[in-house]
C-alpha positions as CSV (number, residue, x, y, z in Angstrom):
1,M,-197.4,269.7,152.3
2,R,-195.5,267.9,154.9
3,L,-195.4,264.0,155.2
4,T,-195.6,262.2,158.3
5,A,-193.2,259.5,159.3
6,A,-195.8,256.8,158.4
7,E,-196.3,258.1,154.8
8,M,-192.8,258.4,154.1
9,F,-191.9,254.8,155.3
10,G,-194.9,253.9,153.2
11,G,-193.6,255.4,150.1
12,L,-190.2,253.9,150.5
13,L,-191.8,250.2,150.5
14,V,-193.6,251.2,147.5
15,L,-190.1,252.4,145.8
16,V,-188.4,249.2,147.2
17,G,-191.4,246.9,145.5
18,M,-190.8,248.7,142.0
19,L,-186.8,247.5,142.1
20,P,-186.1,244.8,139.7
21,V,-186.0,241.3,141.1
22,G,-183.2,239.1,140.3
23,P,-180.2,237.2,141.5
24,V,-177.9,239.1,143.8
25,R,-174.3,239.9,142.1
26,Q,-171.4,239.1,144.5
27,V,-168.7,241.7,144.0
28,A,-165.3,240.2,143.1
29,G,-163.4,239.4,146.5
30,Q,-166.4,239.6,148.8
31,G,-166.1,236.0,149.8
32,I,-162.5,236.1,150.9
33,T,-161.9,235.3,154.8
34,V,-159.8,237.1,157.0
35,Q,-157.2,234.4,156.8
36,E,-157.0,234.9,153.2
37,Y,-156.6,238.6,153.2
38,E,-153.3,239.7,152.2
39,P,-153.3,243.4,151.2
40,R,-150.5,244.8,149.0
41,N,-148.6,247.4,150.4
42,T,-149.0,250.7,148.2
43,L,-146.8,252.9,150.4
44,V,-144.0,254.3,148.6
45,V,-141.0,254.7,150.8
46,S,-137.3,253.8,150.6
47,E,-136.4,250.2,151.2
48,H,-133.2,248.5,152.4
49,M,-133.1,244.9,152.3
50,V,-130.5,243.6,154.4
51,T,-129.7,239.8,153.7
52,R,-126.2,239.8,155.6
53,S,-125.7,241.2,159.2
54,R,-123.5,244.3,159.5
55,F,-121.2,242.5,162.2
56,P,-120.9,238.7,162.7
57,F,-123.5,237.3,165.1
58,V,-124.2,234.3,167.3
59,D,-127.6,232.8,166.9
60,I,-127.9,231.8,170.5
61,H,-131.4,230.0,170.0
62,G,-130.8,227.4,167.2
63,H,-132.5,223.9,167.1
64,Q,-130.8,221.0,165.1
65,N,-130.8,217.4,165.3
66,G,-127.2,216.9,165.9
67,T,-127.1,213.1,165.8
68,R,-129.2,212.6,162.7
69,I,-128.2,215.7,160.4
70,S,-125.8,214.7,157.5
71,Q,-122.6,216.2,156.6
72,G,-124.0,217.5,153.3
73,D,-126.8,219.3,155.2
74,V,-124.3,220.6,157.7
75,D,-122.1,221.7,154.9
76,R,-125.2,223.4,153.4
77,L,-126.0,225.0,156.7
78,I,-122.6,226.5,157.1
79,G,-122.7,228.1,153.6
80,E,-126.0,229.8,154.7
81,M,-124.6,230.9,157.9
82,D,-121.7,232.4,156.0
83,E,-123.9,234.2,153.7
84,L,-125.8,235.8,156.8
85,N,-122.4,236.6,158.7
86,M,-123.6,233.9,161.3
87,A,-120.4,233.1,162.8
88,V,-121.8,230.5,165.5
89,M,-124.9,228.8,166.0
90,V,-125.9,227.5,169.6
91,N,-127.9,224.1,169.2
92,L,-130.2,224.4,172.1
93,S,-131.2,220.6,171.4
94,G,-128.1,219.1,172.4
95,G,-129.5,216.4,174.6
96,S,-127.4,214.7,177.1
97,G,-124.9,211.9,177.6
98,T,-124.2,209.9,174.5
99,N,-126.4,211.9,172.3
100,L,-124.9,214.9,173.2
101,V,-121.1,213.6,172.4
102,R,-122.4,212.2,169.1
103,G,-124.1,215.4,168.1
104,L,-121.0,217.4,168.8
105,E,-118.8,215.2,167.1
106,N,-120.9,215.0,163.9
107,M,-121.7,218.7,163.5
108,N,-118.3,220.2,164.5
109,R,-116.1,217.3,162.7
110,D,-115.5,219.6,159.8
111,H,-116.4,223.0,161.0
112,P,-114.7,223.3,164.6
113,G,-116.2,226.0,166.7
114,R,-119.3,227.0,164.3
115,F,-121.6,225.0,166.7
116,V,-122.0,225.1,170.4
117,F,-124.3,222.7,172.1
118,F,-126.4,223.3,175.3
119,A,-127.3,220.4,177.2
120,N,-130.9,219.3,178.2
121,V,-132.5,217.9,181.5
122,D,-135.0,215.1,181.5
123,F,-137.5,215.9,184.1
124,R,-138.9,212.5,184.4
125,G,-138.3,211.1,187.8
126,V,-138.8,214.3,189.8
127,G,-140.1,213.3,193.2
128,E,-137.6,210.4,193.5
129,P,-135.3,210.6,196.3
130,G,-131.9,211.9,195.1
131,W,-133.4,213.1,191.8
132,G,-131.9,216.6,192.0
133,E,-128.4,215.3,192.7
134,R,-128.4,213.0,190.0
135,A,-129.4,215.4,187.6
136,A,-126.9,217.9,188.6
137,A,-124.1,215.1,188.2
138,Q,-125.4,214.6,184.7
139,L,-125.0,218.2,183.9
140,E,-121.5,218.3,185.3
141,A,-120.8,215.2,183.2
142,D,-122.3,216.9,180.0
143,V,-120.4,220.1,180.3
144,A,-117.2,218.1,180.9
145,A,-118.0,216.4,177.6
146,G,-118.4,219.8,175.7
147,A,-121.7,221.1,176.6
148,A,-121.7,225.0,176.7
149,G,-124.7,225.7,178.6
150,L,-128.1,224.3,179.6
151,K,-131.5,224.8,177.8
152,I,-134.6,224.3,179.6
153,F,-137.8,223.7,177.3
154,K,-141.4,224.8,178.0
155,N,-142.6,221.6,179.2
156,L,-141.1,222.7,182.7
157,G,-144.1,224.6,184.0
158,L,-146.7,223.4,181.6
159,S,-146.8,219.6,181.1
160,A,-143.9,218.0,182.9
161,L,-145.2,216.0,185.8
162,D,-143.6,214.4,188.9
163,T,-143.7,210.9,190.0
164,D,-147.2,211.7,191.8
165,G,-148.6,213.1,188.6
166,N,-148.5,216.9,189.9
167,R,-147.3,219.8,187.6
168,I,-143.7,220.6,188.1
169,P,-143.6,224.4,188.9
170,V,-140.6,226.4,187.2
171,D,-139.3,227.1,190.7
172,D,-139.8,223.7,192.2
173,P,-137.1,223.5,195.1
174,R,-136.4,219.9,194.1
175,L,-134.7,221.3,191.1
176,D,-132.6,223.6,193.0
177,P,-129.5,221.3,192.7
178,V,-129.4,221.6,188.9
179,W,-129.7,225.5,188.9
180,A,-126.7,225.6,191.8
181,K,-124.6,223.3,189.6
182,A,-125.1,225.6,186.6
183,G,-123.9,228.4,188.7
184,E,-120.9,226.5,190.1
185,L,-119.7,225.5,186.6
186,G,-120.2,229.1,185.5
187,I,-122.6,228.1,182.7
188,T,-125.6,229.8,181.7
189,V,-129.2,228.6,181.5
190,L,-131.4,229.5,178.6
191,I,-135.1,228.8,179.8
192,H,-138.4,229.0,178.0
193,S,-141.3,229.5,180.2
194,A,-145.0,229.4,179.2
195,D,-145.9,231.1,175.7
196,P,-147.5,234.3,174.7
197,A,-149.9,235.8,177.2
198,E,-152.8,235.6,174.3
199,F,-152.8,232.2,174.3
200,W,-154.6,232.3,177.7
201,Q,-156.9,235.0,176.8
202,P,-160.5,234.7,175.5
203,Y,-160.4,233.4,172.0
204,D,-162.6,235.8,170.2
205,R,-162.4,239.1,168.0
206,F,-160.4,240.9,170.7
207,N,-157.6,238.5,171.0
208,E,-154.4,239.9,169.1
209,R,-153.5,236.6,168.2
210,W,-156.7,235.2,167.0
211,L,-155.4,234.3,163.4
212,E,-152.6,232.2,164.9
213,L,-155.0,230.5,167.3
214,T,-157.4,230.0,164.4
215,L,-154.7,228.4,162.4
216,R,-153.2,226.4,165.2
217,P,-156.0,225.8,167.6
218,R,-153.7,223.4,169.9
219,R,-151.7,226.6,171.2
220,L,-154.9,227.6,173.0
221,Q,-154.8,227.5,176.8
222,P,-158.5,227.4,178.0
223,P,-159.0,227.5,181.7
224,G,-157.9,224.4,183.5
225,R,-155.8,223.1,180.6
226,S,-152.6,224.5,182.3
227,A,-151.3,226.9,184.9
228,P,-152.1,230.6,184.2
229,F,-149.6,232.8,182.4
230,E,-148.8,234.9,185.1
231,K,-148.3,232.2,187.4
232,I,-145.7,230.3,185.3
233,I,-143.7,233.4,184.3
234,G,-144.0,234.4,188.2
235,E,-142.2,231.1,189.0
236,Q,-139.5,231.6,186.4
237,H,-138.8,235.0,188.0
238,N,-138.8,233.5,191.5
239,L,-136.3,230.9,190.2
240,F,-134.0,233.8,189.0
241,R,-134.2,235.7,192.4
242,R,-133.3,232.6,194.3
243,H,-130.4,231.6,192.3
244,G,-128.5,234.9,192.0
245,N,-125.1,233.2,191.3
246,T,-126.5,231.5,188.2
247,R,-127.1,233.5,184.8
248,F,-130.3,232.9,183.2
249,I,-131.4,233.9,179.5
250,S,-135.3,234.1,179.5
251,A,-136.2,233.2,175.9
252,H,-138.5,235.1,173.7
253,L,-137.9,238.4,175.7
254,G,-139.6,236.3,178.6
255,W,-142.9,236.8,176.4
256,L,-143.1,240.3,177.7
257,G,-141.9,242.2,174.5
258,H,-145.5,243.7,174.4
259,D,-144.6,245.4,177.9
260,L,-140.9,246.8,177.9
261,T,-141.3,248.8,180.8
262,R,-142.3,245.9,182.7
263,L,-139.5,243.6,181.4
264,G,-137.1,246.4,182.1
265,T,-138.0,246.6,185.8
266,L,-137.3,243.2,186.1
267,L,-133.9,243.4,184.6
268,D,-133.2,246.3,186.8
269,E,-134.1,244.0,189.7
270,M,-132.5,241.0,188.7
271,P,-128.6,241.4,187.5
272,N,-128.6,237.6,186.5
273,M,-131.4,237.9,184.2
274,Y,-130.9,238.2,180.1
275,V,-133.4,238.1,177.6
276,G,-133.2,236.3,174.1
277,L,-134.9,237.5,171.0
278,G,-136.0,234.4,169.4
279,A,-139.2,234.6,167.4
280,V,-140.3,238.1,168.9
281,I,-138.6,240.6,166.6
282,Y,-142.2,241.4,165.7
283,E,-142.8,243.1,169.3
284,L,-139.8,245.4,168.5
285,G,-140.6,246.3,165.1
286,R,-144.0,247.7,165.9
287,Q,-142.7,250.2,168.7
288,P,-139.6,251.3,166.9
289,R,-139.2,254.6,169.0
290,F,-139.5,253.2,172.4
291,A,-137.7,249.8,171.3
292,R,-134.7,251.6,170.1
293,K,-134.5,253.5,173.3
294,W,-134.9,250.4,175.4
295,L,-132.4,248.2,173.4
296,I,-129.9,251.3,174.0
297,Q,-130.8,251.3,177.8
298,Y,-130.4,247.4,178.2
299,Q,-127.8,246.8,175.4
300,D,-125.7,244.6,177.9
301,R,-128.7,242.3,178.7
302,V,-130.1,241.2,175.2
303,V,-128.8,238.3,173.0
304,M,-129.7,237.7,169.4
305,G,-131.6,234.5,168.6
306,K,-133.9,233.4,166.0
307,D,-135.4,230.0,167.2
308,S,-136.4,227.6,164.4
309,Y,-134.0,228.2,161.5
310,D,-134.9,229.7,158.4
311,Q,-132.1,231.7,156.4
312,E,-134.6,234.2,154.7
313,E,-136.3,234.9,158.2
314,F,-133.3,236.5,159.5
315,Y,-133.3,239.2,156.9
316,T,-136.4,240.9,158.8
317,Y,-134.1,241.0,162.1
318,F,-131.3,242.7,160.3
319,R,-133.7,245.2,158.6
320,V,-135.5,245.9,162.0
321,F,-132.1,246.4,163.6
322,E,-130.0,248.1,161.0
323,T,-132.4,250.4,159.1
324,E,-134.6,253.1,159.6
325,D,-137.3,251.6,157.0
326,D,-141.1,252.2,157.4
327,Y,-144.0,249.9,157.3
328,F,-142.5,246.4,156.1
329,D,-143.7,243.1,156.2
330,Y,-143.2,240.6,159.0
331,Y,-141.9,237.0,157.9
332,R,-144.8,235.1,159.4
333,R,-148.3,237.0,159.0
334,Y,-150.1,234.6,161.7
335,H,-147.7,235.8,164.3
336,A,-147.9,239.5,163.8
337,F,-150.8,241.1,162.0
338,W,-148.9,244.2,161.7
339,Q,-146.1,245.9,160.1
340,M,-142.6,246.4,160.9
341,Y,-140.3,249.4,161.3
342,G,-136.6,249.7,161.4
343,L,-135.0,250.8,164.7
344,D,-131.5,252.0,163.2
345,L,-129.5,250.9,166.3
346,P,-126.1,252.5,166.8
347,D,-123.1,250.2,166.0
348,E,-121.9,249.6,169.7
349,V,-125.5,248.3,170.4
350,L,-125.6,246.1,167.4
351,R,-122.1,244.8,168.6
352,K,-123.5,244.0,172.0
353,I,-126.6,242.2,170.7
354,Y,-125.0,240.5,168.0
355,Y,-122.1,238.9,169.6
356,Q,-120.4,240.6,172.6
357,N,-123.1,239.6,175.0
358,A,-123.0,236.1,173.9
359,L,-119.3,235.9,174.3
360,D,-119.8,237.0,178.0
361,L,-122.6,234.5,178.6
362,V,-120.9,231.4,176.8
363,P,-117.1,231.8,177.3
364,T,-116.4,228.6,175.3
365,I,-117.5,230.3,172.0
366,D,-114.3,230.8,169.7
367,R,-113.7,234.6,169.9
368,S,-111.4,234.6,167.1
369,L,-114.4,234.4,164.9
370,F,-115.2,237.8,165.9
371,P,-113.8,241.4,165.8
372,N,-111.4,242.5,168.5
């Protein structure tokens, strides 16, 4: 006998009604959140932990408080640098004027040549007559006092305001005297503009950096809070084009590590543009085949850098660059909800990225600390 759909559904209800009623048992682990989820890797493959770089390197993206760090902390930092094979750290938080001089004296007193300082610009007062000329003169004085370059923080383009309360664009012509002076002095400008593009995208389940934005909601850039991502980085590129005699390092792979083809096109267009690797090794480590080809092609335009200092976090950089390991952890889970792969870069490329390009961009670095 064939039952109708209604009869079958009615029978199902009867069976459900016969099931024992009681408290629902929760399976162990069922209550964890995505923030708590940390699966253990069960993949069995060869592992090569690298705690010391194959060649001495320059960390071109360091941050230290040069005026406040104690001599004991400087000594400990030097010890860790030696363990890492870091020959020179570039302190991008060098400041200006008296603070620059005091910081240089404090950190290099017992360890000459190991710390190089970049000066900084204070954008307060933009809009006052002669601001650009005064800022350029201060930069010249800072270089004469020992600054080896200029670092521009991300407040330019995001939050820095002129005397009328308006956002200062990265390519604001009122700043031109500063960039022209850097070119005249032969120093390199390392500039951080914007932040990861995902910070501007909808904060939803499709956002690749949802976890980071959940843990650090102040990084969100909802509409109207700041200029759009593309506008800010477009201003940076306009700046590079307008000042072809000045060399610029775009920090964090210019926030285009997720689109290396686009980044390569920009490097092809602008020979005065270079890129730093601070805090973006996760972009290269997840696309090992293409990233390896890209780094070989643009080996003259990339410089090693880490950003916030942590000795053990350098190990991931070394492992990505120097091994062909598969599927290993990145050091900050909220930055990258994925695994890393080794690029196994050729030695000639490693030398370029680790120190040779930095020596070209920052000629005051002591070359005796590196192989010939």
